[in-house]
PyMOL commands that place a pseudoatom at each C-alpha (Angstrom):
pseudoatom trace, name=CA, resn=MET, resi=1, chain=A, elem=C, hetatm=0, pos=[-17.665, 16.748, -7.309]
pseudoatom trace, name=CA, resn=ASN, resi=2, chain=A, elem=C, hetatm=0, pos=[-14.882, 14.856, -7.758]
pseudoatom trace, name=CA, resn=ARG, resi=3, chain=A, elem=C, hetatm=0, pos=[-14.110, 14.773, -4.059]
pseudoatom trace, name=CA, resn=VAL, resi=4, chain=A, elem=C, hetatm=0, pos=[-17.842, 13.339, -3.360]
pseudoatom trace, name=CA, resn=VAL, resi=5, chain=A, elem=C, hetatm=0, pos=[-16.957, 10.748, -5.991]
pseudoatom trace, name=CA, resn=THR, resi=6, chain=A, elem=C, hetatm=0, pos=[-13.554, 10.003, -5.016]
pseudoatom trace, name=CA, resn=HIS, resi=7, chain=A, elem=C, hetatm=0, pos=[-15.051, 9.989, -1.120]
pseudoatom trace, name=CA, resn=GLU, resi=8, chain=A, elem=C, hetatm=0, pos=[-17.781, 7.063, -2.208]
pseudoatom trace, name=CA, resn=LEU, resi=9, chain=A, elem=C, hetatm=0, pos=[-15.191, 5.322, -4.299]
pseudoatom trace, name=CA, resn=ILE, resi=10, chain=A, elem=C, hetatm=0, pos=[-12.718, 4.825, -1.550]
pseudoatom trace, name=CA, resn=HIS, resi=11, chain=A, elem=C, hetatm=0, pos=[-15.397, 3.711, 0.526]
pseudoatom trace, name=CA, resn=ALA, resi=12, chain=A, elem=C, hetatm=0, pos=[-16.286, 1.063, -2.490]
pseudoatom trace, name=CA, resn=PHE, resi=13, chain=A, elem=C, hetatm=0, pos=[-12.652, -0.276, -2.567]
pseudoatom trace, name=CA, resn=ASP, resi=14, chain=A, elem=C, hetatm=0, pos=[-13.076, -0.671, 1.091]
pseudoatom trace, name=CA, resn=HIS, resi=15, chain=A, elem=C, hetatm=0, pos=[-15.803, -2.359, 0.825]
pseudoatom trace, name=CA, resn=CYS, resi=16, chain=A, elem=C, hetatm=0, pos=[-14.550, -5.353, -1.840]
pseudoatom trace, name=CA, resn=ARG, resi=17, chain=A, elem=C, hetatm=0, pos=[-10.945, -5.430, -0.226]
pseudoatom trace, name=CA, resn=ALA, resi=18, chain=A, elem=C, hetatm=0, pos=[-11.905, -5.363, 3.265]
pseudoatom trace, name=CA, resn=HIS, resi=19, chain=A, elem=C, hetatm=0, pos=[-15.645, -6.801, 3.020]
pseudoatom trace, name=CA, resn=VAL, resi=20, chain=A, elem=C, hetatm=0, pos=[-16.517, -3.820, 5.600]
pseudoatom trace, name=CA, resn=ASP, resi=21, chain=A, elem=C, hetatm=0, pos=[-19.584, -4.728, 8.434]
pseudoatom trace, name=CA, resn=TRP, resi=22, chain=A, elem=C, hetatm=0, pos=[-21.262, -1.261, 7.757]
pseudoatom trace, name=CA, resn=PHE, resi=23, chain=A, elem=C, hetatm=0, pos=[-24.022, -1.975, 10.327]
pseudoatom trace, name=CA, resn=ASP, resi=24, chain=A, elem=C, hetatm=0, pos=[-22.700, -3.853, 13.121]
pseudoatom trace, name=CA, resn=ASN, resi=25, chain=A, elem=C, hetatm=0, pos=[-18.948, -3.038, 13.278]
pseudoatom trace, name=CA, resn=PHE, resi=26, chain=A, elem=C, hetatm=0, pos=[-18.433, 0.801, 14.261]
pseudoatom trace, name=CA, resn=ARG, resi=27, chain=A, elem=C, hetatm=0, pos=[-14.532, -0.001, 13.874]
pseudoatom trace, name=CA, resn=HIS, resi=28, chain=A, elem=C, hetatm=0, pos=[-15.134, -0.691, 9.982]
pseudoatom trace, name=CA, resn=LEU, resi=29, chain=A, elem=C, hetatm=0, pos=[-17.131, 2.296, 9.677]
pseudoatom trace, name=CA, resn=ALA, resi=30, chain=A, elem=C, hetatm=0, pos=[-15.117, 4.866, 11.343]
pseudoatom trace, name=CA, resn=CYS, resi=31, chain=A, elem=C, hetatm=0, pos=[-11.948, 3.034, 9.945]
pseudoatom trace, name=CA, resn=SER, resi=32, chain=A, elem=C, hetatm=0, pos=[-13.306, 3.684, 5.938]
pseudoatom trace, name=CA, resn=GLU, resi=33, chain=A, elem=C, hetatm=0, pos=[-14.280, 7.458, 7.024]
pseudoatom trace, name=CA, resn=ILE, resi=34, chain=A, elem=C, hetatm=0, pos=[-10.977, 8.260, 8.206]
pseudoatom trace, name=CA, resn=ARG, resi=35, chain=A, elem=C, hetatm=0, pos=[-9.623, 6.849, 5.030]
pseudoatom trace, name=CA, resn=ALA, resi=36, chain=A, elem=C, hetatm=0, pos=[-11.951, 8.780, 3.025]
pseudoatom trace, name=CA, resn=ALA, resi=37, chain=A, elem=C, hetatm=0, pos=[-11.629, 11.913, 4.528]
pseudoatom trace, name=CA, resn=SER, resi=38, chain=A, elem=C, hetatm=0, pos=[-7.849, 11.675, 3.939]
pseudoatom trace, name=CA, resn=LEU, resi=39, chain=A, elem=C, hetatm=0, pos=[-7.395, 10.482, 0.542]
pseudoatom trace, name=CA, resn=SER, resi=40, chain=A, elem=C, hetatm=0, pos=[-10.421, 11.964, -1.270]
pseudoatom trace, name=CA, resn=GLY, resi=41, chain=A, elem=C, hetatm=0, pos=[-9.366, 15.801, -0.675]
pseudoatom trace, name=CA, resn=ASP, resi=42, chain=A, elem=C, hetatm=0, pos=[-11.790, 16.680, 1.743]
pseudoatom trace, name=CA, resn=CYS, resi=43, chain=A, elem=C, hetatm=0, pos=[-9.143, 17.951, 4.182]
pseudoatom trace, name=CA, resn=SER, resi=44, chain=A, elem=C, hetatm=0, pos=[-7.381, 19.392, 1.366]
pseudoatom trace, name=CA, resn=PHE, resi=45, chain=A, elem=C, hetatm=0, pos=[-5.876, 23.038, 1.977]
pseudoatom trace, name=CA, resn=SER, resi=46, chain=A, elem=C, hetatm=0, pos=[-7.795, 24.306, -0.598]
pseudoatom trace, name=CA, resn=SER, resi=47, chain=A, elem=C, hetatm=0, pos=[-10.721, 22.825, 0.981]
pseudoatom trace, name=CA, resn=GLU, resi=48, chain=A, elem=C, hetatm=0, pos=[-10.192, 23.826, 4.331]
pseudoatom trace, name=CA, resn=ALA, resi=49, chain=A, elem=C, hetatm=0, pos=[-9.431, 27.521, 3.186]
pseudoatom trace, name=CA, resn=ALA, resi=50, chain=A, elem=C, hetatm=0, pos=[-12.683, 27.614, 1.730]
pseudoatom trace, name=CA, resn=ARG, resi=51, chain=A, elem=C, hetatm=0, pos=[-14.260, 26.871, 4.603]
pseudoatom trace, name=CA, resn=LEU, resi=52, chain=A, elem=C, hetatm=0, pos=[-12.285, 29.683, 6.967]
pseudoatom trace, name=CA, resn=ASN, resi=53, chain=A, elem=C, hetatm=0, pos=[-10.141, 26.707, 8.743]
pseudoatom trace, name=CA, resn=PHE, resi=54, chain=A, elem=C, hetatm=0, pos=[-6.581, 27.148, 9.065]
pseudoatom trace, name=CA, resn=GLY, resi=55, chain=A, elem=C, hetatm=0, pos=[-4.132, 25.252, 11.238]
pseudoatom trace, name=CA, resn=LEU, resi=56, chain=A, elem=C, hetatm=0, pos=[-0.483, 24.626, 11.066]
pseudoatom trace, name=CA, resn=LYS, resi=57, chain=A, elem=C, hetatm=0, pos=[0.484, 21.255, 12.959]
pseudoatom trace, name=CA, resn=GLN, resi=58, chain=A, elem=C, hetatm=0, pos=[-1.371, 18.590, 12.881]
pseudoatom trace, name=CA, resn=HIS, resi=59, chain=A, elem=C, hetatm=0, pos=[-4.204, 19.998, 11.023]
pseudoatom trace, name=CA, resn=HIS, resi=60, chain=A, elem=C, hetatm=0, pos=[-5.251, 17.430, 8.402]
pseudoatom trace, name=CA, resn=GLN, resi=61, chain=A, elem=C, hetatm=0, pos=[-5.171, 14.691, 10.991]
pseudoatom trace, name=CA, resn=GLU, resi=62, chain=A, elem=C, hetatm=0, pos=[-7.519, 16.697, 12.940]
pseudoatom trace, name=CA, resn=CYS, resi=63, chain=A, elem=C, hetatm=0, pos=[-9.572, 17.654, 10.386]
pseudoatom trace, name=CA, resn=VAL, resi=64, chain=A, elem=C, hetatm=0, pos=[-9.599, 13.501, 9.324]
pseudoatom trace, name=CA, resn=ARG, resi=65, chain=A, elem=C, hetatm=0, pos=[-10.516, 12.755, 12.368]
pseudoatom trace, name=CA, resn=GLY, resi=66, chain=A, elem=C, hetatm=0, pos=[-12.872, 15.458, 12.819]
pseudoatom trace, name=CA, resn=ARG, resi=67, chain=A, elem=C, hetatm=0, pos=[-14.818, 14.885, 9.766]
pseudoatom trace, name=CA, resn=ALA, resi=68, chain=A, elem=C, hetatm=0, pos=[-14.939, 10.871, 10.835]
pseudoatom trace, name=CA, resn=LEU, resi=69, chain=A, elem=C, hetatm=0, pos=[-16.682, 11.726, 13.761]
pseudoatom trace, name=CA, resn=ARG, resi=70, chain=A, elem=C, hetatm=0, pos=[-18.899, 13.706, 12.462]
pseudoatom trace, name=CA, resn=SER, resi=71, chain=A, elem=C, hetatm=0, pos=[-20.020, 11.290, 9.675]
pseudoatom trace, name=CA, resn=ILE, resi=72, chain=A, elem=C, hetatm=0, pos=[-20.095, 8.135, 12.124]
pseudoatom trace, name=CA, resn=LEU, resi=73, chain=A, elem=C, hetatm=0, pos=[-22.620, 10.466, 14.437]
pseudoatom trace, name=CA, resn=ALA, resi=74, chain=A, elem=C, hetatm=0, pos=[-24.951, 11.220, 11.075]
pseudoatom trace, name=CA, resn=VAL, resi=75, chain=A, elem=C, hetatm=0, pos=[-25.304, 7.469, 10.347]
pseudoatom trace, name=CA, resn=ARG, resi=76, chain=A, elem=C, hetatm=0, pos=[-25.189, 5.949, 13.466]
pseudoatom trace, name=CA, resn=LYS, resi=77, chain=A, elem=C, hetatm=0, pos=[-26.974, 6.129, 16.750]
pseudoatom trace, name=CA, resn=ILE, resi=78, chain=A, elem=C, hetatm=0, pos=[-23.769, 5.990, 18.879]
pseudoatom trace, name=CA, resn=ASP, resi=79, chain=A, elem=C, hetatm=0, pos=[-22.986, 8.623, 21.932]
pseudoatom trace, name=CA, resn=THR, resi=80, chain=A, elem=C, hetatm=0, pos=[-19.984, 11.370, 21.106]
pseudoatom trace, name=CA, resn=ALA, resi=81, chain=A, elem=C, hetatm=0, pos=[-17.734, 9.812, 23.592]
pseudoatom trace, name=CA, resn=GLU, resi=82, chain=A, elem=C, hetatm=0, pos=[-18.168, 6.280, 22.201]
pseudoatom trace, name=CA, resn=ALA, resi=83, chain=A, elem=C, hetatm=0, pos=[-17.361, 7.628, 18.549]
pseudoatom trace, name=CA, resn=GLU, resi=84, chain=A, elem=C, hetatm=0, pos=[-14.390, 9.549, 19.785]
pseudoatom trace, name=CA, resn=LYS, resi=85, chain=A, elem=C, hetatm=0, pos=[-12.468, 6.464, 21.389]
pseudoatom trace, name=CA, resn=ILE, resi=86, chain=A, elem=C, hetatm=0, pos=[-13.752, 3.910, 18.518]
pseudoatom trace, name=CA, resn=VAL, resi=87, chain=A, elem=C, hetatm=0, pos=[-12.087, 6.760, 16.042]
pseudoatom trace, name=CA, resn=ASP, resi=88, chain=A, elem=C, hetatm=0, pos=[-8.825, 6.892, 18.158]
pseudoatom trace, name=CA, resn=GLU, resi=89, chain=A, elem=C, hetatm=0, pos=[-8.636, 3.295, 18.416]
pseudoatom trace, name=CA, resn=VAL, resi=90, chain=A, elem=C, hetatm=0, pos=[-8.077, 2.837, 14.709]
pseudoatom trace, name=CA, resn=PHE, resi=91, chain=A, elem=C, hetatm=0, pos=[-7.282, 6.260, 13.628]
pseudoatom trace, name=CA, resn=ASP, resi=92, chain=A, elem=C, hetatm=0, pos=[-3.317, 5.357, 12.913]
pseudoatom trace, name=CA, resn=THR, resi=93, chain=A, elem=C, hetatm=0, pos=[-3.693, 2.293, 11.078]
pseudoatom trace, name=CA, resn=CYS, resi=94, chain=A, elem=C, hetatm=0, pos=[-6.507, 3.818, 8.921]
pseudoatom trace, name=CA, resn=PHE, resi=95, chain=A, elem=C, hetatm=0, pos=[-5.012, 7.088, 8.525]
pseudoatom trace, name=CA, resn=ASN, resi=96, chain=A, elem=C, hetatm=0, pos=[-1.562, 5.534, 7.071]
pseudoatom trace, name=CA, resn=ASP, resi=97, chain=A, elem=C, hetatm=0, pos=[-3.294, 3.462, 4.584]
pseudoatom trace, name=CA, resn=HIS, resi=98, chain=A, elem=C, hetatm=0, pos=[-3.204, 4.923, 1.484]
pseudoatom trace, name=CA, resn=ALA, resi=99, chain=A, elem=C, hetatm=0, pos=[-4.542, 2.156, -1.181]
pseudoatom trace, name=CA, resn=PRO, resi=100, chain=A, elem=C, hetatm=0, pos=[-5.282, 2.471, -3.675]
pseudoatom trace, name=CA, resn=PHE, resi=101, chain=A, elem=C, hetatm=0, pos=[-3.677, 5.576, -4.193]
pseudoatom trace, name=CA, resn=GLY, resi=102, chain=A, elem=C, hetatm=0, pos=[0.080, 4.913, -2.462]
pseudoatom trace, name=CA, resn=ARG, resi=103, chain=A, elem=C, hetatm=0, pos=[-0.029, 8.399, -1.170]
pseudoatom trace, name=CA, resn=ILE, resi=104, chain=A, elem=C, hetatm=0, pos=[-2.213, 10.974, -0.368]
pseudoatom trace, name=CA, resn=LEU, resi=105, chain=A, elem=C, hetatm=0, pos=[-3.155, 13.467, -3.039]
pseudoatom trace, name=CA, resn=HIS, resi=106, chain=A, elem=C, hetatm=0, pos=[-2.881, 17.050, -2.153]
pseudoatom trace, name=CA, resn=GLY, resi=107, chain=A, elem=C, hetatm=0, pos=[-3.136, 18.179, -5.903]
pseudoatom trace, name=CA, resn=ALA, resi=108, chain=A, elem=C, hetatm=0, pos=[-2.653, 17.014, -9.417]
pseudoatom trace, name=CA, resn=LYS, resi=109, chain=A, elem=C, hetatm=0, pos=[1.046, 16.706, -9.205]
pseudoatom trace, name=CA, resn=ASP, resi=110, chain=A, elem=C, hetatm=0, pos=[0.478, 13.724, -6.624]
pseudoatom trace, name=CA, resn=ALA, resi=111, chain=A, elem=C, hetatm=0, pos=[-2.295, 12.248, -8.379]
pseudoatom trace, name=CA, resn=LYS, resi=112, chain=A, elem=C, hetatm=0, pos=[0.000, 12.016, -11.474]
pseudoatom trace, name=CA, resn=PHE, resi=113, chain=A, elem=C, hetatm=0, pos=[2.971, 10.255, -9.386]
pseudoatom trace, name=CA, resn=ALA, resi=114, chain=A, elem=C, hetatm=0, pos=[-0.239, 8.091, -8.011]
pseudoatom trace, name=CA, resn=HIS, resi=115, chain=A, elem=C, hetatm=0, pos=[-1.229, 6.617, -11.194]
pseudoatom trace, name=CA, resn=ARG, resi=116, chain=A, elem=C, hetatm=0, pos=[2.699, 6.615, -12.358]
pseudoatom trace, name=CA, resn=HIS, resi=117, chain=A, elem=C, hetatm=0, pos=[2.488, 4.233, -9.432]
pseudoatom trace, name=CA, resn=TYR, resi=118, chain=A, elem=C, hetatm=0, pos=[-0.307, 2.183, -10.196]
pseudoatom trace, name=CA, resn=GLU, resi=119, chain=A, elem=C, hetatm=0, pos=[1.156, 1.854, -14.251]
pseudoatom trace, name=CA, resn=ASN, resi=120, chain=A, elem=C, hetatm=0, pos=[3.990, 0.290, -12.830]
pseudoatom trace, name=CA, resn=ARG, resi=121, chain=A, elem=C, hetatm=0, pos=[2.948, -1.679, -10.219]
pseudoatom trace, name=CA, resn=ASP, resi=122, chain=A, elem=C, hetatm=0, pos=[3.969, -5.063, -11.850]
pseudoatom trace, name=CA, resn=ARG, resi=123, chain=A, elem=C, hetatm=0, pos=[7.600, -4.568, -12.687]
pseudoatom trace, name=CA, resn=TYR, resi=124, chain=A, elem=C, hetatm=0, pos=[9.026, -5.060, -9.074]
pseudoatom trace, name=CA, resn=TYR, resi=125, chain=A, elem=C, hetatm=0, pos=[7.393, -8.352, -8.716]
pseudoatom trace, name=CA, resn=ALA, resi=126, chain=A, elem=C, hetatm=0, pos=[8.062, -9.391, -12.165]
pseudoatom trace, name=CA, resn=ASN, resi=127, chain=A, elem=C, hetatm=0, pos=[11.767, -9.275, -11.799]
pseudoatom trace, name=CA, resn=LEU, resi=128, chain=A, elem=C, hetatm=0, pos=[12.091, -11.376, -8.652]
for i in range(1, 128): cmd.bond("trace and resi %d" % i, "trace and resi %d" % (i + 1))
show_as sticks, trace
zoom trace
């Protein structure tokens, strides 16, 4: 349940921060889906193990790419080749955007560090 809520809250964050055009710009949709799949824990090791999907090299990235692609195909009438092209175009930029957490959360320890980072966000700028 937490992952679903986190996934949807990342979409809400993107909507407010980036003014996403959900209906006409497939790149916006792809970017938000990439971020949501990566940051919500949809592709965490425990989630993938429960689905019996195992991989060692670049598995997180491939999972995120696949989930974003399936999500776009599920909500928009677009052919697979075009959807893959769009996901590939925006993947690197969107995958590396970790806002609002500052990191990919793999567990409670990462969430604790992200919260500490959030609490200290103004300290750097206050001392300039």
